[in-house]
C-alpha positions as YAML, in Angstrom:
chain: A
units: angstrom
residues:
- id: 1
  name: UNK
  ca: [8.28, -45.68, -30.71]
- id: 2
  name: UNK
  ca: [4.95, -44.57, -28.76]
- id: 3
  name: UNK
  ca: [6.01, -46.71, -25.46]
- id: 4
  name: UNK
  ca: [9.67, -44.38, -25.01]
- id: 5
  name: UNK
  ca: [7.84, -41.11, -24.25]
- id: 6
  name: UNK
  ca: [5.40, -42.95, -22.46]
- id: 7
  name: UNK
  ca: [8.37, -44.26, -20.12]
- id: 8
  name: UNK
  ca: [9.82, -40.94, -19.56]
- id: 9
  name: UNK
  ca: [7.06, -39.56, -18.60]
- id: 10
  name: UNK
  ca: [6.53, -42.33, -16.34]
- id: 11
  name: UNK
  ca: [10.04, -41.79, -15.07]
- id: 12
  name: UNK
  ca: [9.43, -38.24, -14.94]
- id: 13
  name: UNK
  ca: [6.71, -38.60, -12.44]
- id: 14
  name: UNK
  ca: [8.46, -40.72, -10.26]
- id: 15
  name: UNK
  ca: [11.45, -38.20, -9.88]
- id: 16
  name: UNK
  ca: [8.77, -35.34, -9.28]
- id: 17
  name: UNK
  ca: [6.95, -37.41, -6.75]
- id: 18
  name: UNK
  ca: [10.09, -37.92, -4.87]
- id: 19
  name: UNK
  ca: [10.97, -34.67, -4.75]
- id: 20
  name: UNK
  ca: [7.36, -33.73, -3.26]
- id: 21
  name: UNK
  ca: [7.97, -36.64, -0.52]
- id: 22
  name: UNK
  ca: [10.92, -34.85, 0.18]
- id: 23
  name: UNK
  ca: [9.42, -31.48, 0.56]
- id: 24
  name: UNK
  ca: [6.69, -32.85, 2.58]
- id: 25
  name: UNK
  ca: [9.71, -34.30, 4.97]
- id: 26
  name: UNK
  ca: [11.61, -31.22, 5.47]
- id: 27
  name: UNK
  ca: [8.51, -29.00, 5.96]
- id: 28
  name: UNK
  ca: [7.04, -31.61, 8.49]
- id: 29
  name: UNK
  ca: [10.86, -31.60, 10.37]
- id: 30
  name: UNK
  ca: [10.63, -27.44, 10.64]
- id: 31
  name: UNK
  ca: [6.75, -27.01, 10.98]
- id: 32
  name: UNK
  ca: [6.41, -27.53, 14.81]
- id: 33
  name: UNK
  ca: [9.03, -24.19, 14.90]
- id: 34
  name: UNK
  ca: [6.56, -22.37, 12.94]
- id: 35
  name: UNK
  ca: [3.04, -23.87, 14.20]
- id: 36
  name: UNK
  ca: [0.93, -25.33, 16.82]
- id: 37
  name: UNK
  ca: [2.49, -29.16, 17.55]
- id: 38
  name: UNK
  ca: [-1.17, -30.19, 18.32]
- id: 39
  name: UNK
  ca: [-2.81, -28.91, 15.55]
- id: 40
  name: UNK
  ca: [-0.34, -30.24, 12.93]
- id: 41
  name: UNK
  ca: [-0.72, -33.83, 14.55]
- id: 42
  name: UNK
  ca: [-4.89, -33.51, 13.52]
- id: 43
  name: UNK
  ca: [-3.56, -32.43, 10.00]
- id: 44
  name: UNK
  ca: [-1.65, -35.35, 10.18]
- id: 45
  name: UNK
  ca: [-4.36, -37.60, 11.53]
- id: 46
  name: UNK
  ca: [-6.84, -36.72, 9.21]
- id: 47
  name: UNK
  ca: [-4.94, -36.52, 5.88]
- id: 48
  name: UNK
  ca: [-3.59, -40.44, 6.83]
- id: 49
  name: UNK
  ca: [-7.72, -40.82, 6.86]
- id: 50
  name: UNK
  ca: [-8.32, -38.98, 3.80]
- id: 51
  name: UNK
  ca: [-5.08, -40.73, 1.86]
- id: 52
  name: UNK
  ca: [-6.80, -44.31, 3.18]
- id: 53
  name: UNK
  ca: [-10.00, -43.53, 2.22]
- id: 54
  name: UNK
  ca: [-9.24, -41.92, -1.17]
- id: 55
  name: UNK
  ca: [-6.87, -45.36, -1.88]
- id: 56
  name: UNK
  ca: [-10.40, -47.35, -1.71]
- id: 57
  name: UNK
  ca: [-12.72, -44.44, -3.67]
- id: 58
  name: UNK
  ca: [-10.31, -43.08, -6.23]
- id: 59
  name: UNK
  ca: [-8.10, -46.15, -6.86]
- id: 60
  name: UNK
  ca: [-10.95, -48.65, -6.16]
- id: 61
  name: UNK
  ca: [-13.59, -46.65, -7.18]
- id: 62
  name: UNK
  ca: [-16.11, -47.79, -4.10]
- id: 63
  name: UNK
  ca: [-17.35, -44.73, -2.64]
- id: 64
  name: UNK
  ca: [-18.20, -45.86, 1.47]
- id: 65
  name: UNK
  ca: [-20.12, -43.52, 3.64]
- id: 66
  name: UNK
  ca: [-19.06, -45.83, 6.59]
- id: 67
  name: UNK
  ca: [-15.27, -45.13, 7.27]
- id: 68
  name: UNK
  ca: [-15.89, -43.48, 10.55]
- id: 69
  name: UNK
  ca: [-16.57, -46.93, 11.81]
- id: 70
  name: UNK
  ca: [-12.62, -47.79, 11.57]
- id: 71
  name: UNK
  ca: [-11.51, -44.68, 12.58]
- id: 72
  name: UNK
  ca: [-13.98, -44.42, 15.51]
- id: 73
  name: UNK
  ca: [-13.47, -48.41, 16.68]
- id: 74
  name: UNK
  ca: [-9.46, -48.21, 16.26]
- id: 75
  name: UNK
  ca: [-9.65, -45.35, 18.35]
- id: 76
  name: UNK
  ca: [-11.77, -46.52, 21.11]
- id: 77
  name: UNK
  ca: [-9.86, -49.93, 21.41]
- id: 78
  name: UNK
  ca: [-6.34, -48.18, 21.57]
- id: 79
  name: UNK
  ca: [-7.74, -45.71, 24.28]
- id: 80
  name: UNK
  ca: [-9.01, -48.95, 26.24]
- id: 81
  name: UNK
  ca: [-6.41, -50.53, 25.86]
- id: 82
  name: UNK
  ca: [-4.01, -47.28, 26.90]
- id: 83
  name: UNK
  ca: [-5.80, -46.70, 29.73]
- id: 84
  name: UNK
  ca: [-7.30, -49.83, 30.96]
- id: 85
  name: UNK
  ca: [-5.10, -52.31, 30.52]
- id: 86
  name: UNK
  ca: [-1.80, -50.21, 31.42]
- id: 87
  name: UNK
  ca: [-0.30, -51.01, 27.45]
- id: 88
  name: UNK
  ca: [2.30, -48.69, 26.17]
- id: 89
  name: UNK
  ca: [1.18, -46.33, 22.99]
- id: 90
  name: UNK
  ca: [2.67, -48.43, 20.41]
- id: 91
  name: UNK
  ca: [1.29, -51.80, 21.31]
- id: 92
  name: UNK
  ca: [-2.31, -49.83, 21.66]
- id: 93
  name: UNK
  ca: [-2.16, -48.40, 18.20]
- id: 94
  name: UNK
  ca: [-1.50, -51.35, 17.10]
- id: 95
  name: UNK
  ca: [-4.19, -53.11, 19.01]
- id: 96
  name: UNK
  ca: [-6.71, -50.49, 17.57]
- id: 97
  name: UNK
  ca: [-5.08, -51.08, 13.66]
- id: 98
  name: UNK
  ca: [-5.98, -54.37, 14.36]
- id: 99
  name: UNK
  ca: [-9.34, -54.16, 15.14]
- id: 100
  name: UNK
  ca: [-9.91, -51.78, 12.42]
- id: 101
  name: UNK
  ca: [-8.65, -54.02, 10.22]
- id: 102
  name: UNK
  ca: [-10.03, -57.40, 11.46]
- id: 103
  name: UNK
  ca: [-13.99, -54.84, 10.78]
- id: 104
  name: UNK
  ca: [-12.83, -53.57, 7.84]
- id: 105
  name: UNK
  ca: [-12.43, -57.62, 6.42]
- id: 106
  name: UNK
  ca: [-15.76, -58.48, 8.06]
- id: 107
  name: UNK
  ca: [-17.63, -55.13, 6.43]
- id: 108
  name: UNK
  ca: [-16.37, -55.23, 3.57]
- id: 109
  name: UNK
  ca: [-17.22, -59.32, 2.83]
- id: 110
  name: UNK
  ca: [-20.76, -58.40, 2.90]
- id: 111
  name: UNK
  ca: [-20.74, -54.84, 1.00]
- id: 112
  name: UNK
  ca: [-18.60, -56.14, -1.93]
- id: 113
  name: UNK
  ca: [-21.12, -58.21, -2.79]
- id: 114
  name: UNK
  ca: [-23.39, -55.20, -3.96]
- id: 115
  name: UNK
  ca: [-22.09, -52.18, -6.27]
- id: 116
  name: UNK
  ca: [-22.82, -48.31, -6.42]
- id: 117
  name: UNK
  ca: [-25.45, -46.90, -4.40]
- id: 118
  name: UNK
  ca: [-25.88, -49.96, -2.62]
- id: 119
  name: UNK
  ca: [-22.23, -50.58, -1.79]
- id: 120
  name: UNK
  ca: [-22.69, -47.34, -0.27]
- id: 121
  name: UNK
  ca: [-26.12, -47.80, 1.90]
- id: 122
  name: UNK
  ca: [-24.24, -50.97, 3.18]
- id: 123
  name: UNK
  ca: [-21.59, -49.45, 4.46]
- id: 124
  name: UNK
  ca: [-23.72, -46.60, 6.09]
- id: 125
  name: UNK
  ca: [-25.93, -49.03, 7.59]
- id: 126
  name: UNK
  ca: [-22.80, -51.15, 9.17]
- id: 127
  name: UNK
  ca: [-21.03, -48.17, 10.29]
- id: 128
  name: UNK
  ca: [-24.40, -46.67, 11.90]
- id: 129
  name: UNK
  ca: [-24.73, -50.31, 13.79]
- id: 130
  name: UNK
  ca: [-21.06, -49.62, 15.26]
- id: 131
  name: UNK
  ca: [-22.57, -46.14, 16.40]
- id: 132
  name: UNK
  ca: [-25.16, -47.54, 17.96]
- id: 133
  name: UNK
  ca: [-22.89, -50.22, 19.53]
- id: 134
  name: UNK
  ca: [-20.08, -47.85, 20.89]
- id: 135
  name: UNK
  ca: [-23.07, -45.61, 22.37]
- id: 136
  name: UNK
  ca: [-24.01, -48.54, 24.66]
- id: 137
  name: UNK
  ca: [-21.05, -50.65, 24.93]
- id: 138
  name: UNK
  ca: [-19.84, -50.20, 28.74]
- id: 139
  name: UNK
  ca: [-16.12, -49.62, 27.85]
- id: 140
  name: UNK
  ca: [-16.42, -46.93, 25.27]
- id: 141
  name: UNK
  ca: [-18.28, -44.77, 28.13]
- id: 142
  name: UNK
  ca: [-20.96, -44.11, 25.99]
- id: 143
  name: UNK
  ca: [-21.67, -40.44, 25.50]
- id: 144
  name: UNK
  ca: [-18.76, -39.40, 28.01]
- id: 145
  name: UNK
  ca: [-16.36, -41.92, 25.91]
- id: 146
  name: UNK
  ca: [-12.65, -42.63, 27.14]
- id: 147
  name: UNK
  ca: [-10.98, -39.98, 28.09]
- id: 148
  name: UNK
  ca: [-7.60, -38.87, 30.17]
- id: 149
  name: UNK
  ca: [-5.91, -41.58, 27.84]
- id: 150
  name: UNK
  ca: [-2.45, -41.67, 28.81]
- id: 151
  name: UNK
  ca: [0.17, -41.26, 26.30]
- id: 152
  name: UNK
  ca: [3.24, -43.02, 27.61]
- id: 153
  name: UNK
  ca: [6.35, -43.46, 26.83]
- id: 154
  name: UNK
  ca: [6.80, -44.93, 23.19]
- id: 155
  name: UNK
  ca: [9.34, -48.35, 23.50]
- id: 156
  name: UNK
  ca: [9.57, -47.19, 27.04]
- id: 157
  name: UNK
  ca: [11.91, -44.56, 25.76]
- id: 158
  name: UNK
  ca: [10.39, -41.50, 24.04]
- id: 159
  name: UNK
  ca: [8.34, -39.87, 26.44]
- id: 160
  name: UNK
  ca: [4.79, -38.58, 24.53]
- id: 161
  name: UNK
  ca: [3.61, -36.31, 26.80]
- id: 162
  name: UNK
  ca: [5.49, -33.46, 25.42]
- id: 163
  name: UNK
  ca: [4.18, -32.16, 22.31]
- id: 164
  name: UNK
  ca: [6.88, -32.02, 20.20]
- id: 165
  name: UNK
  ca: [7.81, -35.94, 20.66]
- id: 166
  name: UNK
  ca: [4.68, -36.66, 20.19]
- id: 167
  name: UNK
  ca: [4.55, -34.78, 17.07]
- id: 168
  name: UNK
  ca: [7.25, -35.95, 15.47]
- id: 169
  name: UNK
  ca: [6.30, -39.88, 16.20]
- id: 170
  name: UNK
  ca: [2.68, -38.99, 14.56]
- id: 171
  name: UNK
  ca: [4.66, -37.37, 11.29]
- id: 172
  name: UNK
  ca: [6.79, -40.48, 10.90]
- id: 173
  name: UNK
  ca: [3.59, -42.52, 11.01]
- id: 174
  name: UNK
  ca: [2.05, -40.13, 8.28]
- id: 175
  name: UNK
  ca: [4.98, -40.81, 6.33]
- id: 176
  name: UNK
  ca: [5.17, -44.51, 6.60]
- id: 177
  name: UNK
  ca: [1.41, -44.78, 5.99]
- id: 178
  name: UNK
  ca: [1.55, -42.53, 2.86]
- id: 179
  name: UNK
  ca: [4.41, -43.97, 1.34]
- id: 180
  name: UNK
  ca: [2.72, -47.47, 1.56]
- id: 181
  name: UNK
  ca: [-0.53, -46.41, 0.52]
- id: 182
  name: UNK
  ca: [2.17, -44.63, -2.72]
- id: 183
  name: UNK
  ca: [3.35, -48.06, -2.98]
- id: 184
  name: UNK
  ca: [0.59, -50.13, -3.45]
- id: 185
  name: UNK
  ca: [-0.84, -47.62, -6.29]
- id: 186
  name: UNK
  ca: [1.87, -47.93, -8.08]
- id: 187
  name: UNK
  ca: [2.07, -51.37, -7.49]
- id: 188
  name: UNK
  ca: [0.58, -54.43, -9.94]
- id: 189
  name: UNK
  ca: [-2.39, -54.76, -7.77]
- id: 190
  name: UNK
  ca: [-2.46, -50.92, -7.82]
- id: 191
  name: UNK
  ca: [-2.91, -51.45, -11.92]
- id: 192
  name: UNK
  ca: [-5.65, -53.96, -11.32]
- id: 193
  name: UNK
  ca: [-7.40, -52.05, -9.24]
- id: 194
  name: UNK
  ca: [-7.33, -48.95, -11.60]
- id: 195
  name: UNK
  ca: [-8.74, -51.44, -14.36]
- id: 196
  name: UNK
  ca: [-11.77, -52.88, -12.05]
- id: 197
  name: UNK
  ca: [-12.33, -48.81, -11.38]
- id: 198
  name: UNK
  ca: [-12.38, -48.03, -15.08]
- id: 199
  name: UNK
  ca: [-13.60, -51.25, -16.77]
- id: 200
  name: UNK
  ca: [-14.78, -54.43, -14.39]
- id: 201
  name: UNK
  ca: [-16.28, -56.53, -16.99]
- id: 202
  name: UNK
  ca: [-12.99, -55.91, -18.89]
- id: 203
  name: UNK
  ca: [-11.08, -57.07, -15.86]
- id: 204
  name: UNK
  ca: [-13.41, -60.24, -14.83]
- id: 205
  name: UNK
  ca: [-13.23, -61.13, -19.17]
- id: 206
  name: UNK
  ca: [-9.04, -60.87, -18.63]
- id: 207
  name: UNK
  ca: [-9.33, -63.84, -15.57]
- id: 208
  name: UNK
  ca: [-8.97, -61.14, -12.50]
- id: 209
  name: UNK
  ca: [-11.57, -62.17, -9.24]
- id: 210
  name: UNK
  ca: [-12.50, -58.68, -8.89]
- id: 211
  name: UNK
  ca: [-13.77, -59.15, -6.04]
- id: 212
  name: UNK
  ca: [-11.05, -60.32, -4.24]
- id: 213
  name: UNK
  ca: [-9.37, -57.28, -5.54]
- id: 214
  name: UNK
  ca: [-12.19, -55.53, -3.82]
- id: 215
  name: UNK
  ca: [-11.37, -57.28, -0.52]
- id: 216
  name: UNK
  ca: [-7.77, -56.76, -0.11]
- id: 217
  name: UNK
  ca: [-8.42, -52.68, -0.64]
- id: 218
  name: UNK
  ca: [-11.33, -52.67, 0.76]
- id: 219
  name: UNK
  ca: [-9.45, -53.84, 4.19]
- id: 220
  name: UNK
  ca: [-6.13, -51.96, 3.62]
- id: 221
  name: UNK
  ca: [-8.13, -48.59, 3.57]
- id: 222
  name: UNK
  ca: [-9.78, -50.03, 6.85]
- id: 223
  name: UNK
  ca: [-6.71, -50.41, 8.64]
- id: 224
  name: UNK
  ca: [-4.99, -47.31, 7.47]
- id: 225
  name: UNK
  ca: [-8.17, -45.55, 8.39]
- id: 226
  name: UNK
  ca: [-7.55, -47.35, 11.75]
- id: 227
  name: UNK
  ca: [-3.83, -46.09, 12.52]
- id: 228
  name: UNK
  ca: [-5.16, -42.64, 11.68]
- id: 229
  name: UNK
  ca: [-8.02, -43.44, 14.07]
- id: 230
  name: UNK
  ca: [-5.81, -45.22, 16.87]
- id: 231
  name: UNK
  ca: [-2.78, -42.17, 16.41]
- id: 232
  name: UNK
  ca: [-5.54, -39.83, 16.77]
- id: 233
  name: UNK
  ca: [-6.49, -41.04, 20.65]
- id: 234
  name: UNK
  ca: [-3.29, -41.30, 21.88]
- id: 235
  name: UNK
  ca: [-2.69, -37.15, 20.33]
- id: 236
  name: UNK
  ca: [-6.35, -36.09, 21.52]
- id: 237
  name: UNK
  ca: [-6.27, -38.57, 25.01]
- id: 238
  name: UNK
  ca: [-9.57, -38.91, 23.99]
- id: 239
  name: UNK
  ca: [-11.96, -41.49, 22.24]
- id: 240
  name: UNK
  ca: [-15.55, -40.68, 21.60]
- id: 241
  name: UNK
  ca: [-18.59, -40.85, 19.33]
- id: 242
  name: UNK
  ca: [-17.48, -37.83, 16.88]
- id: 243
  name: UNK
  ca: [-14.85, -40.63, 15.71]
- id: 244
  name: UNK
  ca: [-17.58, -42.72, 14.85]
- id: 245
  name: UNK
  ca: [-20.87, -40.61, 13.87]
- id: 246
  name: UNK
  ca: [-21.49, -40.40, 10.19]
- id: 247
  name: UNK
  ca: [-20.54, -37.06, 9.30]
- id: 248
  name: UNK
  ca: [-17.14, -38.15, 10.16]
- id: 249
  name: UNK
  ca: [-17.77, -40.33, 7.07]
- id: 250
  name: UNK
  ca: [-18.96, -37.18, 5.38]
- id: 251
  name: UNK
  ca: [-16.04, -35.15, 6.43]
- id: 252
  name: UNK
  ca: [-13.43, -37.66, 4.83]
- id: 253
  name: UNK
  ca: [-15.27, -37.69, 1.61]
- id: 254
  name: UNK
  ca: [-15.79, -34.36, 1.35]
- id: 255
  name: UNK
  ca: [-11.59, -33.82, 2.17]
- id: 256
  name: UNK
  ca: [-11.08, -35.99, -0.58]
- id: 257
  name: UNK
  ca: [-13.17, -34.25, -2.86]
- id: 258
  name: UNK
  ca: [-12.18, -30.95, -2.22]
- id: 259
  name: UNK
  ca: [-8.39, -32.12, -2.36]
- id: 260
  name: UNK
  ca: [-9.00, -34.25, -5.43]
- id: 261
  name: UNK
  ca: [-9.74, -37.60, -5.91]
- id: 262
  name: UNK
  ca: [-7.72, -40.53, -7.39]
- id: 263
  name: UNK
  ca: [-4.45, -38.11, -7.06]
- id: 264
  name: UNK
  ca: [-1.70, -38.85, -4.82]
- id: 265
  name: UNK
  ca: [-1.15, -35.65, -2.63]
- id: 266
  name: UNK
  ca: [-4.77, -34.57, -3.07]
- id: 267
  name: UNK
  ca: [-6.46, -35.90, -0.25]
- id: 268
  name: UNK
  ca: [-3.48, -34.32, 1.93]
- id: 269
  name: UNK
  ca: [-4.42, -30.95, 1.10]
- id: 270
  name: UNK
  ca: [-7.99, -31.47, 1.35]
- id: 271
  name: UNK
  ca: [-7.63, -32.51, 4.99]
- id: 272
  name: UNK
  ca: [-5.07, -29.30, 5.64]
- id: 273
  name: UNK
  ca: [-8.00, -27.21, 4.54]
- id: 274
  name: UNK
  ca: [-10.92, -28.87, 5.96]
- id: 275
  name: UNK
  ca: [-9.00, -28.97, 9.52]
- id: 276
  name: UNK
  ca: [-7.65, -25.85, 9.08]
- id: 277
  name: UNK
  ca: [-11.16, -24.42, 8.64]
- id: 278
  name: UNK
  ca: [-12.60, -26.29, 10.97]
- id: 279
  name: UNK
  ca: [-10.14, -24.94, 13.59]
- id: 280
  name: UNK
  ca: [-9.94, -20.76, 12.84]
- id: 281
  name: UNK
  ca: [-13.67, -20.21, 12.21]
- id: 282
  name: UNK
  ca: [-14.70, -22.72, 15.27]
- id: 283
  name: UNK
  ca: [-16.00, -19.71, 16.69]
- id: 284
  name: UNK
  ca: [-18.77, -19.39, 14.18]
- id: 285
  name: UNK
  ca: [-20.24, -22.59, 15.40]
- id: 286
  name: UNK
  ca: [-23.00, -24.28, 13.17]
- id: 287
  name: UNK
  ca: [-22.01, -22.03, 10.41]
- id: 288
  name: UNK
  ca: [-18.67, -23.92, 10.06]
- id: 289
  name: UNK
  ca: [-20.84, -26.54, 9.03]
- id: 290
  name: UNK
  ca: [-22.55, -24.32, 6.53]
- id: 291
  name: UNK
  ca: [-19.23, -23.09, 5.02]
- id: 292
  name: UNK
  ca: [-18.27, -26.47, 4.15]
- id: 293
  name: UNK
  ca: [-21.21, -26.96, 2.72]
- id: 294
  name: UNK
  ca: [-20.73, -23.93, 0.31]
- id: 295
  name: UNK
  ca: [-17.27, -24.51, -0.45]
- id: 296
  name: UNK
  ca: [-18.15, -28.35, -1.32]
- id: 297
  name: UNK
  ca: [-20.70, -27.17, -3.72]
- id: 298
  name: UNK
  ca: [-17.92, -24.70, -5.25]
- id: 299
  name: UNK
  ca: [-15.86, -27.38, -5.51]
- id: 300
  name: UNK
  ca: [-18.01, -29.44, -7.35]
- id: 301
  name: UNK
  ca: [-19.27, -26.66, -9.99]
- id: 302
  name: UNK
  ca: [-15.86, -25.06, -10.53]
- id: 303
  name: UNK
  ca: [-13.25, -27.40, -9.21]
- id: 304
  name: UNK
  ca: [-14.57, -30.83, -10.04]
- id: 305
  name: UNK
  ca: [-11.41, -32.14, -10.30]
- id: 306
  name: UNK
  ca: [-10.38, -30.90, -6.58]
- id: 307
  name: UNK
  ca: [-7.52, -28.25, -6.01]
- id: 308
  name: UNK
  ca: [-4.81, -30.82, -6.69]
- id: 309
  name: UNK
  ca: [-6.79, -32.32, -9.96]
- id: 310
  name: UNK
  ca: [-7.08, -28.85, -11.55]
- id: 311
  name: UNK
  ca: [-3.19, -28.23, -10.46]
- id: 312
  name: UNK
  ca: [-1.95, -31.38, -12.03]
- id: 313
  name: UNK
  ca: [-4.25, -30.76, -15.21]
- id: 314
  name: UNK
  ca: [-2.60, -26.95, -15.51]
- id: 315
  name: UNK
  ca: [0.78, -28.63, -14.91]
- id: 316
  name: UNK
  ca: [0.08, -31.30, -17.34]
- id: 317
  name: UNK
  ca: [1.77, -33.58, -14.35]
- id: 318
  name: UNK
  ca: [0.31, -36.76, -12.82]
- id: 319
  name: UNK
  ca: [0.37, -35.18, -9.02]
...
């Protein structure tokens, strides 16, 4: 008798999520007529980045302090291949994403050997290696970065130099990425991930190769972070050290926690809040970082579940 209400609740949650995704798609369709497209594209890139990070932290239980490495690596590879090699944007984005996936696999293979704070420190150390490599490598442009990256024509047909055209391409990339993450979360693989997150010794006792699952989710998270970074390089026509700096890794942690760790839609909201704050408070200079710190402290003290986490608890619906 207990299984029936549980199954009904799962169906209701699926219907709610489907309605929310439809609402997001409708909003994205009309958004460029209401808001500045470049600002919207920045929000979407960081929202995808935060969702990718949340896949690792919220569902895999692995706290990485080095996710900027994958965002920045993909950004540099995409920018270099588009500007220097003359690759079309779709190929440049794919190459950048593939580079992030390869780096994530290598770094993940090293990091998953440890747990807790040791795992976090290893990811930070590896990311700092990427930062110093990016600073010294000739093809990255050092402190100047790679500038004036051509947007080109998608598949030789769609002129991405027009902000509106590029916006809809970015919106599709964002939706596909988020729907893929949603499918992973609600697959048998995702259920095993949650079991490992909640009680790894129990998962091991049931016969699951937990390190293999950790490596797969780490690589998936890095790949999607790379997709966000490569797309961002095309949008802003720039790849810089900011993308690989440790503060970028801190920002994605902040976005995830503010929106709601372990929720489907929380990282999107957290990214929108942080990017909007950075955009409209930019005239305050360094004080923006202070304000972010205050918001983070308030969220940790009063809204530990994040904005969407608190809303989900009030509505008694998984979000």
